[in-house]
DRENDO-1510 file (C-alpha; in Angstrom, 1 decimal, always signed):
<recs>
REC; n; res; u; v; w
REC; 1; MET; -9.5; +100.4; +18.4 .
REC; 2; LYS; -11.9; +97.9; +19.2 .
REC; 3; LYS; -12.3; +95.3; +16.8 .
REC; 4; HIS; -16.5; +94.7; +16.3 .
REC; 5; ASN; -18.3; +93.0; +14.4 .
REC; 6; PHE; -21.9; +95.2; +15.0 .
REC; 7; PRO; -20.2; +98.7; +14.5 .
REC; 8; LEU; -19.2; +98.1; +11.0 .
REC; 9; LEU; -22.5; +96.9; +10.0 .
REC; 10; LEU; -23.9; +100.2; +11.9 .
REC; 11; ILE; -21.5; +102.2; +10.1 .
REC; 12; ILE; -22.7; +100.7; +6.8 .
REC; 13; THR; -26.4; +101.0; +7.5 .
REC; 14; LEU; -25.8; +104.5; +8.4 .
REC; 15; PHE; -24.3; +105.8; +5.3 .
REC; 16; ILE; -27.5; +105.5; +3.4 .
REC; 17; LEU; -30.4; +105.9; +5.9 .
REC; 18; GLY; -32.9; +108.7; +5.4 .
REC; 19; GLY; -33.3; +111.9; +6.7 .
REC; 20; CYS; -32.8; +115.7; +6.1 .
REC; 21; VAL; -30.2; +116.0; +3.7 .
REC; 22; SER; -27.7; +117.4; +6.0 .
REC; 23; THR; -28.3; +115.1; +8.3 .
REC; 24; LYS; -27.7; +112.2; +6.6 .
REC; 25; ILE; -24.2; +113.6; +5.5 .
REC; 26; ASN; -23.3; +114.6; +9.5 .
REC; 27; THR; -24.2; +111.6; +10.2 .
REC; 28; SER; -21.9; +109.8; +7.4 .
REC; 29; THR; -19.5; +112.0; +8.5 .
REC; 30; ILE; -19.0; +110.5; +12.3 .
REC; 31; ALA; -19.4; +107.3; +10.7 .
REC; 32; ALA; -16.2; +108.0; +8.7 .
REC; 33; TYR; -14.1; +109.1; +11.6 .
REC; 34; LEU; -15.3; +106.5; +13.7 .
REC; 35; ALA; -14.3; +104.2; +10.8 .
REC; 36; ASN; -10.8; +106.4; +10.8 .
REC; 37; GLY; -10.5; +105.8; +15.1 .
REC; 38; ASP; -10.9; +110.0; +14.8 .
REC; 39; TYR; -13.1; +109.7; +18.3 .
REC; 40; GLU; -12.1; +113.5; +19.3 .
REC; 41; LYS; -14.0; +114.5; +15.7 .
REC; 42; ALA; -17.0; +112.1; +15.8 .
REC; 43; ILE; -17.8; +113.2; +19.3 .
REC; 44; LYS; -17.9; +117.1; +17.9 .
REC; 45; THR; -20.1; +116.3; +15.1 .
REC; 46; ALA; -22.2; +114.1; +16.8 .
REC; 47; ASN; -22.7; +116.5; +19.1 .
REC; 48; ARG; -23.4; +119.6; +16.7 .
REC; 49; VAL; -25.8; +116.9; +14.7 .
REC; 50; LEU; -27.5; +116.8; +18.0 .
REC; 51; GLU; -27.8; +120.6; +18.1 .
REC; 52; LEU; -29.8; +120.4; +15.5 .
REC; 53; HIS; -31.6; +117.5; +15.5 .
REC; 54; PRO; -31.9; +116.6; +18.6 .
REC; 55; ASN; -34.4; +113.7; +18.1 .
REC; 56; ASN; -31.8; +111.8; +15.3 .
REC; 57; THR; -31.6; +108.5; +16.5 .
REC; 58; GLU; -29.0; +107.5; +14.5 .
REC; 59; ALA; -26.4; +110.3; +16.2 .
REC; 60; TYR; -27.5; +109.0; +19.9 .
REC; 61; ILE; -26.5; +105.1; +18.5 .
REC; 62; LEU; -23.4; +106.6; +17.1 .
REC; 63; ARG; -22.3; +108.3; +19.9 .
REC; 64; GLY; -22.8; +105.8; +22.2 .
REC; 65; HIS; -20.9; +103.4; +20.2 .
REC; 66; LEU; -18.4; +105.9; +20.6 .
REC; 67; TYR; -18.3; +106.8; +24.1 .
REC; 68; ARG; -18.2; +102.6; +24.6 .
REC; 69; MET; -15.0; +102.4; +22.4 .
REC; 70; MET; -13.5; +105.1; +25.0 .
REC; 71; GLY; -14.8; +103.0; +28.0 .
REC; 72; GLU; -17.5; +105.8; +28.8 .
REC; 73; ASN; -20.1; +103.2; +29.7 .
REC; 74; LYS; -22.6; +105.7; +31.7 .
REC; 75; LYS; -22.5; +107.8; +29.2 .
REC; 76; ALA; -23.0; +105.3; +26.2 .
REC; 77; PHE; -25.8; +104.1; +28.2 .
REC; 78; ASN; -27.7; +107.0; +28.5 .
REC; 79; ASP; -27.7; +107.7; +24.9 .
REC; 80; CYS; -28.7; +104.9; +24.4 .
REC; 81; ASN; -31.6; +104.9; +25.9 .
REC; 82; LYS; -32.5; +108.1; +24.6 .
REC; 83; ALA; -32.6; +106.6; +21.1 .
REC; 84; ILE; -34.7; +104.3; +22.8 .
REC; 85; LYS; -37.1; +107.1; +24.1 .
REC; 86; ILE; -37.3; +108.4; +20.7 .
REC; 87; ARG; -37.7; +105.0; +18.6 .
REC; 88; PRO; -38.3; +102.0; +21.2 .
REC; 89; SER; -38.5; +99.0; +18.7 .
REC; 90; LEU; -35.0; +100.4; +17.5 .
REC; 91; VAL; -33.3; +97.5; +16.8 .
REC; 92; MET; -29.5; +99.2; +16.4 .
REC; 93; ALA; -30.3; +100.9; +19.7 .
REC; 94; ILE; -31.4; +98.3; +22.1 .
REC; 95; GLU; -28.4; +95.9; +20.2 .
REC; 96; GLU; -26.3; +98.6; +21.7 .
REC; 97; ARG; -26.9; +99.1; +24.3 .
REC; 98; ALA; -27.3; +94.9; +25.0 .
REC; 99; GLU; -23.2; +95.4; +24.3 .
REC; 100; ILE; -23.1; +98.2; +26.7 .
REC; 101; TYR; -24.4; +95.8; +29.9 .
REC; 102; GLN; -22.5; +92.8; +28.5 .
REC; 103; GLU; -19.6; +95.2; +29.1 .
REC; 104; MET; -20.9; +96.5; +32.5 .
REC; 105; GLY; -21.3; +92.8; +33.1 .
REC; 106; LYS; -24.7; +93.2; +33.8 .
REC; 107; TYR; -25.5; +89.7; +31.9 .
REC; 108; LYS; -28.9; +89.5; +32.7 .
REC; 109; SER; -30.0; +92.9; +31.3 .
REC; 110; ALA; -27.9; +91.9; +27.7 .
REC; 111; ILE; -29.3; +88.9; +27.0 .
REC; 112; LYS; -33.0; +90.5; +28.0 .
REC; 113; ASP; -31.5; +93.0; +25.0 .
REC; 114; PHE; -30.6; +91.0; +22.9 .
REC; 115; SER; -33.6; +89.0; +22.9 .
REC; 116; ARG; -36.0; +92.0; +22.1 .
REC; 117; VAL; -33.4; +92.4; +19.1 .
REC; 118; ILE; -34.2; +88.8; +17.8 .
REC; 119; GLU; -38.1; +88.9; +18.7 .
REC; 120; LEU; -38.1; +92.3; +16.1 .
REC; 121; ASP; -35.6; +90.8; +13.4 .
REC; 122; PRO; -36.1; +87.2; +14.5 .
REC; 123; ASP; -34.0; +86.0; +11.5 .
REC; 124; TYR; -31.1; +88.4; +12.8 .
REC; 125; SER; -27.7; +86.0; +12.7 .
REC; 126; PHE; -25.8; +88.1; +14.9 .
REC; 127; ALA; -28.6; +88.6; +17.6 .
REC; 128; PHE; -28.1; +85.3; +17.9 .
REC; 129; VAL; -24.6; +85.2; +18.1 .
REC; 130; SER; -24.1; +87.7; +20.9 .
REC; 131; ARG; -26.8; +85.9; +22.8 .
REC; 132; GLY; -24.9; +83.0; +22.4 .
REC; 133; LYS; -21.7; +84.7; +23.4 .
REC; 134; VAL; -23.4; +85.8; +26.5 .
REC; 135; TYR; -24.7; +82.9; +27.3 .
REC; 136; SER; -21.6; +81.3; +27.8 .
REC; 137; LYS; -20.0; +83.7; +30.1 .
REC; 138; LEU; -22.8; +83.4; +32.4 .
REC; 139; GLY; -21.7; +79.3; +31.8 .
REC; 140; LYS; -24.9; +78.3; +30.1 .
REC; 141; THR; -23.5; +76.1; +27.6 .
REC; 142; LYS; -26.2; +74.9; +25.9 .
REC; 143; LEU; -27.9; +77.5; +25.1 .
REC; 144; ALA; -25.2; +79.1; +23.8 .
REC; 145; LEU; -25.0; +76.3; +21.0 .
REC; 146; ASN; -28.9; +76.3; +20.4 .
REC; 147; ASP; -28.2; +80.1; +20.0 .
REC; 148; VAL; -24.5; +80.1; +18.1 .
REC; 149; ARG; -26.3; +77.0; +15.6 .
REC; 150; ARG; -29.6; +78.8; +15.2 .
REC; 151; ALA; -27.2; +81.7; +13.8 .
REC; 152; MET; -25.2; +79.0; +11.3 .
REC; 153; GLU; -28.6; +77.9; +9.9 .
REC; 154; LEU; -29.3; +81.8; +8.7 .
REC; 155; ASN; -26.1; +82.8; +7.9 .
REC; 156; PRO; -23.9; +79.8; +7.1 .
REC; 157; LYS; -20.8; +81.7; +6.0 .
REC; 158; TYR; -21.0; +84.3; +8.5 .
REC; 159; THR; -17.3; +83.9; +10.1 .
REC; 160; TRP; -17.9; +85.5; +13.7 .
REC; 161; THR; -20.3; +82.9; +14.2 .
REC; 162; TYR; -17.4; +80.0; +14.3 .
REC; 163; ILE; -16.2; +82.4; +16.4 .
REC; 164; ARG; -18.9; +82.1; +19.6 .
REC; 165; MET; -19.3; +78.0; +18.6 .
REC; 166; SER; -15.7; +77.6; +19.5 .
REC; 167; ASN; -16.2; +80.0; +22.7 .
REC; 168; ALA; -19.8; +77.6; +23.5 .
REC; 169; MET; -17.8; +74.1; +23.0 .
REC; 170; THR; -14.9; +75.4; +24.9 .
REC; 171; GLY; -17.3; +76.1; +28.0 .
REC; 172; THR; -18.3; +72.1; +27.8 .
REC; 173; LYS; -14.7; +71.4; +27.5 .
REC; 174; ASP; -15.1; +70.1; +24.0 .
REC; 175; PHE; -11.5; +71.6; +22.8 .
REC; 176; ASP; -12.2; +69.0; +19.6 .
REC; 177; GLY; -15.3; +70.0; +18.7 .
REC; 178; ALA; -13.8; +74.0; +19.6 .
REC; 179; ILE; -10.6; +73.5; +17.2 .
REC; 180; ASP; -13.1; +72.2; +14.5 .
REC; 181; ALA; -14.9; +75.5; +14.2 .
REC; 182; LEU; -12.5; +77.3; +14.6 .
REC; 183; THR; -10.7; +75.6; +11.3 .
REC; 184; ARG; -13.8; +75.7; +9.0 .
REC; 185; ALA; -14.1; +79.2; +10.0 .
REC; 186; ILE; -10.3; +79.8; +8.8 .
REC; 187; GLU; -11.5; +77.6; +5.6 .
REC; 188; HIS; -14.0; +79.9; +5.1 .
REC; 189; ASP; -11.2; +82.8; +5.2 .
REC; 190; ASN; -7.6; +81.8; +5.8 .
REC; 191; ARG; -6.8; +85.6; +6.8 .
REC; 192; PHE; -9.3; +85.3; +9.2 .
REC; 193; ALA; -6.3; +86.6; +12.2 .
REC; 194; ILE; -9.4; +86.4; +14.8 .
REC; 195; ALA; -9.9; +82.6; +13.8 .
REC; 196; TYR; -6.2; +82.3; +14.3 .
REC; 197; ARG; -5.9; +83.8; +17.3 .
REC; 198; GLU; -8.5; +81.9; +19.2 .
REC; 199; ARG; -7.7; +78.6; +17.7 .
REC; 200; GLY; -3.9; +78.9; +19.5 .
REC; 201; PHE; -5.7; +80.3; +22.8 .
REC; 202; VAL; -7.7; +76.5; +22.1 .
REC; 203; PHE; -4.0; +75.1; +22.2 .
REC; 204; PHE; -2.6; +76.3; +24.7 .
REC; 205; TYR; -5.5; +76.0; +27.1 .
REC; 206; THR; -5.1; +72.4; +25.8 .
REC; 207; GLU; -1.2; +72.6; +26.2 .
REC; 208; SER; -0.2; +72.5; +22.8 .
REC; 209; TYR; +2.5; +74.8; +23.1 .
REC; 210; ARG; +4.2; +74.8; +19.7 .
REC; 211; ARG; +0.3; +74.9; +17.7 .
REC; 212; ALA; -0.6; +77.6; +19.6 .
REC; 213; GLY; +2.4; +79.3; +18.7 .
REC; 214; GLU; +2.5; +78.7; +15.4 .
REC; 215; ASP; -1.5; +80.3; +14.8 .
REC; 216; LEU; -0.9; +83.1; +17.4 .
REC; 217; ASP; +2.2; +83.5; +14.9 .
REC; 218; THR; +0.1; +83.6; +12.1 .
REC; 219; ALA; -2.4; +85.9; +13.6 .
REC; 220; ILE; +0.3; +88.1; +13.8 .
REC; 221; LYS; +1.0; +88.2; +10.4 .
REC; 222; LEU; -2.5; +88.9; +9.4 .
REC; 223; ASP; -3.1; +91.9; +12.0 .
REC; 224; PRO; +0.2; +93.0; +13.2 .
REC; 225; LYS; -1.5; +95.1; +15.8 .
REC; 226; ASP; -4.0; +93.1; +17.6 .
REC; 227; ALA; -2.9; +93.8; +21.5 .
REC; 228; LEU; -5.0; +90.5; +22.7 .
REC; 229; THR; -2.8; +88.2; +20.2 .
REC; 230; TYR; +0.7; +89.5; +21.8 .
REC; 231; ALA; -0.9; +89.2; +25.6 .
REC; 232; TYR; -1.5; +85.2; +24.3 .
REC; 233; ARG; +1.5; +84.9; +22.6 .
REC; 234; ALA; +2.9; +86.0; +25.8 .
REC; 235; ASN; +1.3; +83.6; +27.6 .
REC; 236; VAL; +2.5; +80.4; +25.5 .
REC; 237; PHE; +5.9; +82.1; +25.5 .
REC; 238; GLN; +5.9; +82.4; +29.8 .
REC; 239; MET; +4.6; +78.3; +29.8 .
REC; 240; THR; +7.3; +77.0; +27.7 .
REC; 241; GLY; +9.6; +78.7; +29.8 .
REC; 242; ASP; +11.2; +81.8; +28.1 .
REC; 243; ASN; +10.3; +84.3; +30.4 .
REC; 244; LYS; +12.3; +87.2; +28.4 .
REC; 245; ALA; +10.0; +86.5; +25.2 .
REC; 246; ALA; +7.0; +86.8; +27.3 .
REC; 247; ALA; +8.5; +90.4; +28.9 .
REC; 248; GLN; +8.6; +91.3; +24.9 .
REC; 249; TYR; +5.6; +90.8; +24.2 .
REC; 250; ILE; +3.6; +91.6; +27.1 .
REC; 251; LYS; +5.0; +95.2; +26.2 .
REC; 252; LEU; +3.8; +94.8; +22.8 .
REC; 253; ALA; +0.7; +94.4; +24.0 .
REC; 254; LEU; +0.5; +97.5; +25.8 .
REC; 255; LYS; +2.0; +99.1; +23.1 .
REC; 256; PHE; -1.1; +98.3; +20.5 .
REC; 257; GLY; -3.6; +99.1; +23.3 .
REC; 258; ILE; -4.2; +96.5; +24.8 .
REC; 259; LYS; -5.3; +98.8; +28.4 .
REC; 260; LYS; -8.3; +100.3; +26.3 .
REC; 261; ASP; -10.3; +97.0; +27.0 .
REC; 262; MET; -10.2; +95.9; +30.2 .
REC; 263; TYR; -11.1; +92.4; +29.8 .
REC; 264; LYS; -8.1; +91.4; +27.3 .
REC; 265; TYR; -6.3; +93.6; +29.6 .
REC; 266; GLN; -6.6; +90.5; +32.1 .
REC; 267; GLN; -4.8; +88.4; +29.6 .
REC; 268; ILE; -1.1; +90.1; +31.1 .
REC; 269; GLY; -2.0; +90.1; +35.3 .
REC; 270; LEU; -2.7; +86.4; +34.0 .
REC; 271; CYS; +0.8; +86.3; +32.4 .
REC; 272; TYR; +2.6; +88.3; +35.4 .
REC; 273; TYR; +0.7; +85.9; +37.7 .
REC; 274; ARG; +2.2; +82.3; +35.9 .
REC; 275; MET; +6.0; +84.1; +35.8 .
REC; 276; GLY; +5.5; +84.7; +39.6 .
REC; 277; ARG; +5.3; +88.8; +39.2 .
REC; 278; TYR; +2.3; +88.6; +41.8 .
REC; 279; GLU; +2.2; +92.1; +43.1 .
REC; 280; LYS; +2.6; +93.0; +39.1 .
REC; 281; ALA; -0.1; +90.9; +38.8 .
REC; 282; LEU; -2.5; +92.0; +41.7 .
REC; 283; ALA; -2.1; +95.7; +40.0 .
REC; 284; VAL; -3.6; +94.6; +36.9 .
REC; 285; THR; -6.7; +93.0; +38.2 .
REC; 286; LEU; -7.1; +95.4; +40.5 .
REC; 287; ARG; -7.5; +98.2; +37.7 .
REC; 288; VAL; -9.1; +95.6; +35.4 .
REC; 289; TYR; -12.1; +94.8; +38.7 .
REC; 290; LYS; -12.0; +98.7; +39.6 .
REC; 291; ALA; -13.2; +98.6; +36.2 .
REC; 292; THR; -15.7; +95.9; +35.8 .
REC; 293; ASN; -16.9; +95.5; +38.9 .
REC; 294; ASP; -16.9; +91.6; +37.4 .
REC; 295; PRO; -16.9; +88.8; +40.4 .
REC; 296; TYR; -14.6; +86.4; +37.4 .
REC; 297; ILE; -12.1; +89.1; +38.1 .
REC; 298; GLN; -12.5; +89.8; +41.8 .
REC; 299; GLU; -11.8; +85.4; +42.5 .
REC; 300; ASN; -8.5; +87.0; +40.1 .
REC; 301; VAL; -7.9; +89.4; +42.9 .
REC; 302; ALA; -7.9; +86.7; +46.0 .
REC; 303; VAL; -5.2; +84.8; +43.3 .
REC; 304; CYS; -2.7; +87.0; +43.3 .
REC; 305; TYR; -3.5; +88.1; +47.2 .
REC; 306; TYR; -3.1; +84.4; +47.7 .
REC; 307; GLY; +0.2; +84.5; +45.6 .
REC; 308; LEU; +1.7; +86.9; +47.2 .
REC; 309; GLY; +0.6; +85.3; +50.8 .
REC; 310; ASN; -1.8; +87.5; +52.5 .
REC; 311; TYR; -4.3; +84.7; +53.0 .
REC; 312; ASP; -6.8; +87.1; +55.3 .
REC; 313; GLU; -7.6; +89.6; +52.0 .
REC; 314; ALA; -7.3; +86.2; +49.5 .
REC; 315; LEU; -9.8; +85.3; +52.3 .
REC; 316; ARG; -11.9; +87.8; +51.7 .
REC; 317; GLN; -12.3; +89.1; +48.4 .
REC; 318; ALA; -12.8; +85.0; +46.8 .
REC; 319; SER; -16.0; +85.3; +49.6 .
REC; 320; ALA; -16.8; +88.5; +48.1 .
REC; 321; ALA; -16.4; +87.5; +44.8 .
REC; 322; LEU; -18.9; +84.1; +45.6 .
REC; 323; LYS; -21.2; +85.7; +47.4 .
REC; 324; THR; -21.8; +87.6; +43.9 .
REC; 325; ASP; -21.8; +84.6; +42.1 .
REC; 326; SER; -21.9; +80.2; +43.2 .
REC; 327; THR; -21.1; +79.1; +40.2 .
REC; 328; LEU; -17.4; +80.2; +40.2 .
REC; 329; ILE; -14.5; +77.6; +40.2 .
REC; 330; TRP; -11.0; +79.5; +41.3 .
REC; 331; ALA; -13.0; +81.0; +44.1 .
REC; 332; LYS; -13.7; +77.5; +46.3 .
REC; 333; LEU; -10.3; +76.3; +45.2 .
REC; 334; ILE; -9.0; +79.9; +46.9 .
REC; 335; ILE; -10.9; +79.7; +50.1 .
REC; 336; ALA; -10.2; +76.5; +50.6 .
REC; 337; LEU; -6.2; +76.9; +50.1 .
REC; 338; ALA; -6.3; +80.3; +52.2 .
REC; 339; SER; -8.2; +78.1; +54.9 .
REC; 340; GLU; -5.7; +75.7; +54.8 .
REC; 341; LYS; -3.1; +78.1; +55.7 .
REC; 342; LYS; -5.1; +79.6; +58.4 .
REC; 343; LEU; -5.3; +76.2; +60.0 .
REC; 344; ASP; -8.9; +76.6; +59.5 .
REC; 345; PHE; -9.1; +72.7; +58.0 .
REC; 346; THR; -13.0; +72.3; +58.5 .
REC; 347; ASN; -13.7; +75.4; +56.3 .
REC; 348; ALA; -10.1; +74.1; +53.8 .
REC; 349; LEU; -12.3; +70.8; +53.8 .
REC; 350; LYS; -15.1; +71.7; +52.6 .
REC; 351; TYR; -13.9; +73.9; +49.9 .
REC; 352; TYR; -11.8; +71.6; +48.4 .
REC; 353; LYS; -14.8; +69.6; +47.9 .
REC; 354; LEU; -16.9; +72.5; +46.8 .
REC; 355; TYR; -14.1; +72.9; +44.2 .
REC; 356; LEU; -13.5; +69.0; +43.2 .
REC; 357; ALA; -17.8; +69.0; +42.0 .
REC; 358; VAL; -17.7; +71.5; +39.7 .
REC; 359; ASP; -13.7; +71.0; +38.7 .
REC; 360; PRO; -13.0; +66.6; +38.6 .
REC; 361; ILE; -10.3; +67.3; +36.2 .
REC; 362; GLN; -8.8; +70.0; +38.8 .
REC; 363; GLU; -7.4; +72.3; +35.6 .
REC; 364; PHE; -6.9; +75.2; +37.5 .
REC; 365; SER; -5.0; +73.6; +40.7 .
REC; 366; LYS; -2.9; +71.8; +38.3 .
REC; 367; GLN; -1.5; +74.0; +35.6 .
REC; 368; TYR; -1.6; +77.8; +38.7 .
REC; 369; ILE; -1.0; +75.4; +42.4 .
REC; 370; HIS; +1.0; +71.9; +41.3 .
REC; 371; MET; -1.4; +70.5; +43.7 .
REC; 372; ASP; -3.5; +67.6; +43.6 .
REC; 373; VAL; -7.2; +68.1; +45.3 .
REC; 374; HIS; -7.4; +64.1; +46.1 .
REC; 375; ASN; -4.6; +63.7; +47.8 .
REC; 376; LYS; -5.2; +67.1; +49.9 .
REC; 377; ILE; -8.9; +66.1; +50.9 .
REC; 378; LYS; -7.3; +62.5; +51.7 .
REC; 379; SER; -4.6; +64.2; +54.2 .
REC; 380; LEU; -7.0; +66.1; +55.6 .
REC; 381; GLU; -10.1; +63.4; +56.4 .
REC; 382; GLN; -6.8; +61.3; +58.3 .
</recs>
C-alpha cells in the first residue's frame, strides 16, 4: 500500500464527519477498509453508499482516493470532479484532485488546485508542503523553498515539511542543506523511516555510499516493507560493485510492490542501467513511460536506447522529450552523444554546449557516461 500523509488525515476526518447516521457509519467503514489496505471491500462499500446517497461528497473523495491508489487515475479524477461539482469549495476534494494531477504529470494543474486549497485554508501547512513538492518537480526551487518555509512557520513539528525542504534543497544542489533538513526530521522523530531513506538517497547522490548504506539499512529495520528503500539500497550496492546484493534487493523491492508506483519503479530501471543490463532497464522504463507519459521518463527511455546502441531511437525519444519540456538535461546530452555517433558533429557540438550550460558540474555525464564534456567540445571544435 502506498503511504501518503494526506489520506491518513482524510480518514481521520471522515470518521467524524456529520450526515445521517447510516452514511456516517458507511464512510467510516470505507475509511477503515482503506486503512487496512482492503481496497475491494472499500470500493464495494463506497459504491453502496453512493447508491443510497448520490450526493455524498465524502464517499466520492474516498472512492477517488482508492482508485488513485489502484492506479486508476481517470476514475479517481471523475470522482473528485463529482465531489467538487456538489461542493465547489470542498478542500479535501480539490486537494485529492491536485494529487491526481501530480501523478499524471500535469504539474501546472496540480499547482492551480493546491493554490486553491491554500486560498480556502491559508493555514493548512500540508498544502504548502504539497505545492512545494510540485514546484520542485518543475525545477522552480525558489518557489518550492518559499512554500516549505511557510509550512514550517505554520507547523514546525510536522516532520514531512523537512522532507520537502530537503527535496527543494536537493533541486538547488544544496546537498548539505538537504542533509541538515533530514537530520532535523530524524531529531524530531528518530523512528521516521522515510527521513532515513531520503537522507540515504542524498548521501548516495553525493557518492557517500557508506553513509547511504547505513541510513538505508536503518530505514529497512524501521519499515521492512518499504519497496523504495530496497530499490535505493540496490543502487548503493551496485555503485559499490556488489551486483549480487543489488540483484537481491531488486527482488525485495519487487516483492513489496514497487510496481504499484511507477515513479518508484523507475528506480529499478536506473539500477538495471547502472548494472549494464540495458534491455531490462528499457523494459522497465518503457512501462513507466506508458503509465505516466512523463517527458522526464521519456528522456530515460532515450538513455536506455543509447546504451543499447540504437542511436536513431535515442535521438527520436530525446528530441520528443525535449520538445515537451525544454528544461530536460539528460535529453540534451543524449542528442549530442547520438548525433556524434551518427557523425553529425555540428548537432553534437550544439547540444554538448546546451547540456553544459545547464549542468556545468556534469553530474550525469560523469556518473553514467564516464566522459568529460569540456574535452568533447574541444575535440569537436578543432
